[in-house]
C-alpha positions, 0 to 999 in steps of 0.5 A: 072393133071390140067395145071401147077399142076407139077410146083405149090408149095405144098401149091396150088396142096392141093387146085387147082389139079385135079381140072375139073369144068361142064359146070356150072362153080361151085367153090367148086367140083362138087359131081357126084354121079350116078352110071353109064354113058350113051354113045352117039352111040353104036360104042362110048360105043364100043371103050370105052370097047376095051380103044379106048377112054377116056370116064365114063363108070361107077363109079366102073371102074372111075367117075369125082369126084373120079378123082379130088381126085385122081388126087390130091393126084397123083400130091402131092405124085409125082405119075403118076397114082391113084387109090382110094378105099373104104378102106385102108386094100383094097389099101393094099391088092389090091396091093399085089394080082393084081401082085401075083400068087401060087408060088410067094415069098413076103417078109414084115416088121414084124412090121405091122398093124394087118391086114396087117399082116394076109393078109401076114401071113394067107391069101397069103399063102392059094394062094401058095404064100411063105411069110417070116417076117423080123426085118424092122429096120435089114438091114442084115435080109433085105439083107437075105431075099432078097438074092434070089428072091422074087416078092413083098415087103411090109412094113410101115415106121413109123411102127404101133404102135412103130413107128419104121422106116424102111431105105426105099431106101436101101430096095429098092434096096434089093427089084429091085435087087431081081427082088420084087415090093416095096411097102410101107403103108406111112400111119403115115409119111403121103405124106407131111413128106415122099417120097417113090417113090423118096427114090426108093418104086415103090407104095405107099398105103394109108388109106385115112381114117385117115389124108386125111380125118382127121375128122373122117367122111368117109373110103378110100384107096388109090394106087400110083405108075407108068402108067406102073405098074398102067395099066399092074397090078393094074387097070385089078384088080381095075375093076374086082374086085369092091374096089372102093371108092365112090363119096361122100367119094371122094368128101369128101376126097378131100375137107379134102386135102385142108387142110392137110397140116395145120391139120397136121402140126399142129398136129405134132408141138403138138405131138413133146411137148406131147413126150417132157412132157410124156418122162419126166413123172416118171411112163413113161418107154419110150417114142416113138417119131423119132423127139426125140434124143432118137429115136432108129432111130432118123438120120434114121427119119431126112435122110427120113423124112420132118416132125415126123407125129402126132403119139406119143406112149408110154410104163407104169409101171405097164402093162396092168391095168395100161395101162388100168387104164389111157385110162379109166381116160381119158377126153379130149383124146378119146379111140379109134382104129382110127389116124390122126383125128382132136380129139386126140385119144389113144388105147391099141395095145395089145388087139385091132390093134394087138391083133391077133400077137402072143404073142411071134411076139407082143413083139418081136416088142416092144408090151407089155401090157403097150403100149398105142398109141396116135393119137394128133389132133388140141387141145391145147398142155397143155388141152392134158397134163392136161390130161394125168397127171390127167390120169397117177394120176389115176395109183397106 
């Protein structure tokens, strides 16, 4: 970690943590696109492969540009170690796969992104891993599921797309008593508004594609945790299976971190205004935003989050037809399954991101055919509400 980074305030860490200038003393971070590195001697190569010296060997293992991004994000998160991955799903899958074997047991919140749900419900059972889903907002369900041993626990809070919250500290205590590693997907809260490690989580994962890049340019992910866990479980898996981030994407992500606070604070402020505006509209059945007093877990949001994020979820009257009419009529807000972008984006989870979930599970999570998820960007709030007003007028 850059000298002094642990004592810097957040805004300074976002700009300067991990900076390691080359002998050319460039202002911006250098971009090392090379795949490999040379050794000064055969003995040095042997020592490197034995882990006896700390040198770059191959960009699948580590790269100077990728290290800048990893150290900067670790300093922001307050983690001992970070490894960047090619995508957010690579981060989540690797964080699970690196520690699981046949006969192990995984407990997960039912309210997961569709691909995460698929990993737990379809892929892990093929390996002989027992999996169990629980309602993430139900403390009794967590207590029952973790009353017997488990190897890993996976949750996201706030959840995609209904913005349900899980009491991270409470689940951490239960997970540890059951012998499990708690993995938290912190994408919606971002490292700015929630600190899962401080709440007791063992591992934090991100899709850096979202707010961290924030401009719809690059795919990426990250896994963060203690040095002991990373070295024992994650690093061997990471080095030998190759889910690494490309140096170019890492360079983009490192630069994007410099403006993360500015962007997310602005987007979140606008999201709160849009949520308030939507709540008063006659065609809206419900609005979900953790910062609103009518959110079912607003009290928990205040306790474990310092901000409430850029996502707003609404349910329109009229089901799928009405939701499609609204989406098709939008002119400022784009139709996309991505989120965390500088441009506002909207999607219909029931037919896109969560379309592979069994209907009964989707409905039990509150993802009805009238639900629309909106990722608020950097546009003027009035342009967004005017766009939503004309789009809602398009419904019969």
